[in-house]
C-alpha distance (Angstrom), angle and dihedral (degrees) to the residues before:
residue distance angle dihedral
X1 . . .
X2 3.80 . .
X3 3.81 114.7 .
X4 3.78 137.5 160.3
X5 3.79 90.1 -115.9
X6 3.80 91.2 59.2
X7 3.81 91.2 49.0
X8 3.81 90.6 47.7
X9 3.81 91.4 52.5
X10 3.78 90.0 48.8
X11 3.80 92.8 50.9
X12 3.81 92.1 47.2
X13 3.78 87.5 58.4
X14 3.80 91.9 52.3
X15 3.80 104.2 39.5
X16 3.80 132.7 59.9
X17 3.81 115.0 -110.1
X18 3.80 92.3 -96.9
X19 3.85 89.5 50.8
X20 3.79 90.9 -137.9
X21 3.80 123.4 145.4
X22 3.81 119.4 -115.7
X23 3.82 109.9 -81.1
X24 3.82 90.6 2.3
X25 3.80 110.9 155.7
X26 3.77 128.8 -157.1
X27 3.78 134.5 -162.6
X28 3.80 121.5 -150.7
X29 3.83 111.3 -132.3
X30 3.79 114.4 -111.3
X31 3.79 97.4 -134.0
X32 3.79 137.3 113.1
X33 3.81 94.0 -95.5
X34 3.80 92.1 58.3
X35 3.81 98.4 34.1
X36 3.82 92.7 121.5
X37 3.80 95.2 44.4
X38 3.79 118.8 107.9
X39 3.78 134.1 167.1
X40 3.81 87.6 -105.6
X41 3.80 99.1 51.7
X42 3.81 99.6 36.6
X43 3.80 123.1 92.1
X44 3.80 126.7 -169.8
X45 3.78 116.0 -136.6
X46 3.80 127.0 166.7
X47 3.82 107.8 -125.9
X48 3.80 91.4 -160.4
X49 3.79 91.6 58.5
X50 3.81 100.1 33.5
X51 3.80 124.4 33.9
X52 3.81 121.8 -171.0
X53 3.80 92.6 -84.2
X54 3.79 90.9 52.4
X55 3.81 91.1 47.7
X56 3.82 88.8 52.5
X57 3.80 89.2 51.4
X58 3.80 91.6 50.1
X59 3.81 90.1 49.8
X60 3.81 91.1 49.2
X61 3.80 89.1 50.3
X62 3.79 91.3 50.7
X63 3.80 93.8 -115.9
X64 3.81 92.2 113.9
X65 3.79 138.0 17.4
X66 3.79 133.1 -148.0
X67 3.81 94.1 -153.8
X68 3.77 139.4 40.8
X69 3.80 126.5 -143.8
X70 3.79 112.2 -121.0
X71 3.81 93.0 -163.0
X72 3.79 119.1 21.6
X73 3.80 113.0 -112.8
X74 3.80 94.4 16.8
X75 3.79 132.8 100.7
X76 3.79 90.6 -122.1
X77 3.79 101.6 118.4
X78 3.79 136.6 159.8
X79 3.79 124.8 -150.4
X80 3.78 112.6 -115.8
X81 3.80 123.2 -121.3
X82 3.80 114.5 -126.1
X83 3.79 119.7 -151.7
X84 3.79 129.3 -178.7
X85 3.78 130.4 -160.1
X86 3.80 93.1 -163.9
X87 3.79 133.8 66.6
X88 3.79 116.3 -103.9
X89 3.79 122.7 -119.4
X90 3.81 91.5 -107.5
X91 3.81 90.7 51.4
X92 3.80 91.2 49.9
X93 3.79 93.2 48.5
X94 3.80 90.5 48.3
X95 3.79 91.2 48.0
X96 3.79 97.5 51.7
X97 3.80 101.7 28.5
X98 3.79 97.1 43.6
X99 3.80 121.4 2.7
X100 3.81 103.5 49.0
X101 3.80 100.3 36.6
X102 3.81 121.8 -162.8
X103 3.81 110.7 1.2
X104 3.79 97.4 -177.7
X105 3.80 108.3 148.9
X106 3.82 92.2 6.7
X107 3.80 131.8 120.8
X108 3.81 123.4 -136.6
X109 3.81 122.0 -157.5
X110 3.80 121.7 -164.1
X111 3.80 110.3 -160.9
X112 3.79 108.8 -149.4
X113 3.80 93.8 10.7
X114 3.84 96.1 -177.6
X115 3.82 108.1 175.6
X116 3.83 92.5 2.0
X117 3.81 100.6 -109.5
X118 3.82 95.0 145.3
X119 3.80 90.5 48.5
X120 3.81 97.3 48.8
X121 3.81 91.6 46.6
X122 3.80 90.3 49.0
X123 3.79 90.1 50.9
X124 3.80 92.5 52.8
X125 3.80 102.3 32.2
X126 3.81 103.7 36.7
X127 3.78 143.6 44.4
X128 3.82 93.5 -130.7
X129 3.78 108.8 150.1
X130 3.80 93.9 -143.4
X131 3.80 134.1 22.9
X132 3.79 114.9 -169.9
X133 3.77 127.6 -170.5
X134 3.80 121.8 -165.7
X135 3.80 111.5 -167.7
X136 3.80 125.3 169.5
X137 3.81 96.1 -164.9
X138 3.81 108.8 86.9
X139 3.82 91.5 -154.0
X140 3.81 93.1 61.7
X141 3.81 94.6 36.1
X142 3.80 89.5 55.5
X143 3.81 94.5 46.8
X144 3.80 94.6 48.3
X145 3.81 92.5 44.7
X146 3.81 89.8 54.1
X147 3.81 91.8 48.6
X148 3.81 90.7 50.5
X149 3.81 92.6 49.3
X150 3.79 94.9 42.8
X151 3.80 91.8 53.8
X152 3.82 95.5 39.8
X153 3.79 95.9 -118.1
X154 3.83 94.7 137.9
X155 3.81 90.4 107.3
X156 3.82 89.7 76.2
X157 3.82 108.4 6.9
X158 3.80 126.6 72.0
X159 3.81 129.9 174.0
X160 3.80 122.8 -151.5
X161 3.78 117.2 -167.3
X162 3.78 110.6 -145.4
X163 3.78 149.0 68.2
X164 3.81 112.3 -54.9
X165 3.81 88.6 -138.4
X166 3.80 87.2 67.5
X167 3.81 91.5 51.9
X168 3.81 105.2 56.3
X169 3.82 93.0 150.0
X170 3.79 91.5 59.9
X171 3.80 90.5 49.0
X172 3.79 95.4 45.3
X173 3.80 92.8 47.8
X174 3.80 99.1 52.2
X175 3.80 120.3 105.2
X176 3.82 92.1 -155.4
X177 3.82 124.2 28.5
X178 3.81 118.5 -165.0
X179 3.81 117.5 -156.8
X180 3.80 110.9 -179.0
X181 3.83 110.8 176.9
X182 3.79 88.8 -40.4
X183 3.83 112.5 -179.1
X184 3.81 92.8 -15.4
X185 3.80 95.4 109.5
X186 3.78 98.8 24.4
X187 3.79 109.5 52.5
X188 3.78 143.3 40.5
X189 3.82 119.8 -93.3
X190 3.83 88.5 -104.7
X191 3.81 92.5 55.9
X192 3.80 90.0 42.6
X193 3.82 90.3 52.8
X194 3.80 91.3 48.9
X195 3.79 89.3 52.5
X196 3.82 93.6 52.4
X197 3.79 91.8 46.2
X198 3.81 87.6 53.9
X199 3.81 91.5 49.6
X200 3.80 91.6 49.5
X201 3.81 92.5 52.7
X202 3.81 95.9 42.0
X203 3.81 106.2 40.9
X204 3.77 97.5 64.9
X205 3.81 105.8 126.7
X206 3.79 108.5 118.7
X207 3.79 112.9 -112.8
X208 3.80 96.2 24.2
X209 3.80 109.6 143.1
X210 3.81 123.2 -135.0
X211 3.79 121.7 -160.4
X212 3.80 112.2 -165.9
X213 3.79 137.6 -179.2
X214 3.00 110.4 -141.7
X215 3.81 109.2 21.3
X216 3.80 115.8 -87.8
X217 3.80 92.7 -108.5
X218 3.81 90.3 56.9
X219 3.78 92.0 51.3
X220 3.78 91.1 48.9
X221 3.80 90.8 51.8
X222 3.80 89.6 53.1
X223 3.80 88.4 49.2
X224 3.81 90.5 48.4
X225 3.79 86.5 -130.5
X226 3.80 126.7 146.4
X227 3.81 104.3 -151.3
X228 3.79 131.1 165.8
X229 3.81 102.9 -127.7
X230 3.81 96.6 163.1
X231 3.80 90.8 80.1
X232 3.80 91.5 46.8
X233 3.81 109.9 42.1
X234 3.78 141.5 8.9
X235 3.79 121.6 -147.0
X236 3.78 116.9 -122.6
X237 3.79 115.5 -139.1
X238 3.79 111.5 -122.6
X239 3.80 125.9 -154.2
X240 3.80 115.7 -128.7
X241 3.81 96.9 167.7
X242 3.81 97.1 110.7
X243 3.80 93.9 55.6
X244 3.79 126.8 88.5
X245 3.80 122.0 -117.1
X246 3.80 96.4 -95.1
X247 3.80 93.8 48.6
X248 3.80 92.6 42.3
X249 3.80 93.7 57.8
X250 3.80 88.3 53.8
X251 3.78 99.7 44.8
X252 3.81 94.2 43.5
X253 3.80 85.6 74.2
X254 3.82 87.5 68.0
X255 3.81 114.2 90.5
X256 3.79 128.1 -173.8
X257 3.81 126.7 -155.3
X258 3.80 136.4 178.5
X259 3.81 123.9 -147.7
X260 3.81 108.9 -121.2
């Protein structure tokens, strides 16, 4: 029987622990939130594949570390910063089981779908009629396409390899658009700003839902872009009361907006 856990195990066997593509480069945002982040003290970990318990296990096994030594042989260490470019399992469950409600007859687009986590979760946890992933990295597009085919999910999931800015019709036609750390760690502020300007001019259909991690204002700060969002979207208040403290800190990063 198809399950997210089986897909996760399969992906762990394919991808390196940091779940980065060969030769993939990142750029740490130059904003207040990431002021202490450097290439040296920042570690990439895929939250879909490895939750905190799994990260602890990897550290215990010596495959990962939570700290870096500032001077070899000393006790002068610095805690590492962990960043993920994928939604965690708790975020995905919250998104589909709570935040978005009934998706019958709706289409969901994941911009920068990477390994396909948002798509697989949508397939299993929702009644969305169509789940579309647009991924510009051929490595991830190929992996996710193979997973979809292998598990016979083509009836509802499709993967398009390419830059979303070259596919405005796909973007404009989606009922739900998921933006999880898109561009924030991969492009310059100028490219990031261009991307958000494109989103603002393309996602205009009233009622379209936007799911973002982090909140839109945080992404705009990273992009160094002053944009009037009040005339474009309204944020929908989400209820986190039923979740425990650990889960709540994770799912509070998920923000939901409606185009007005």
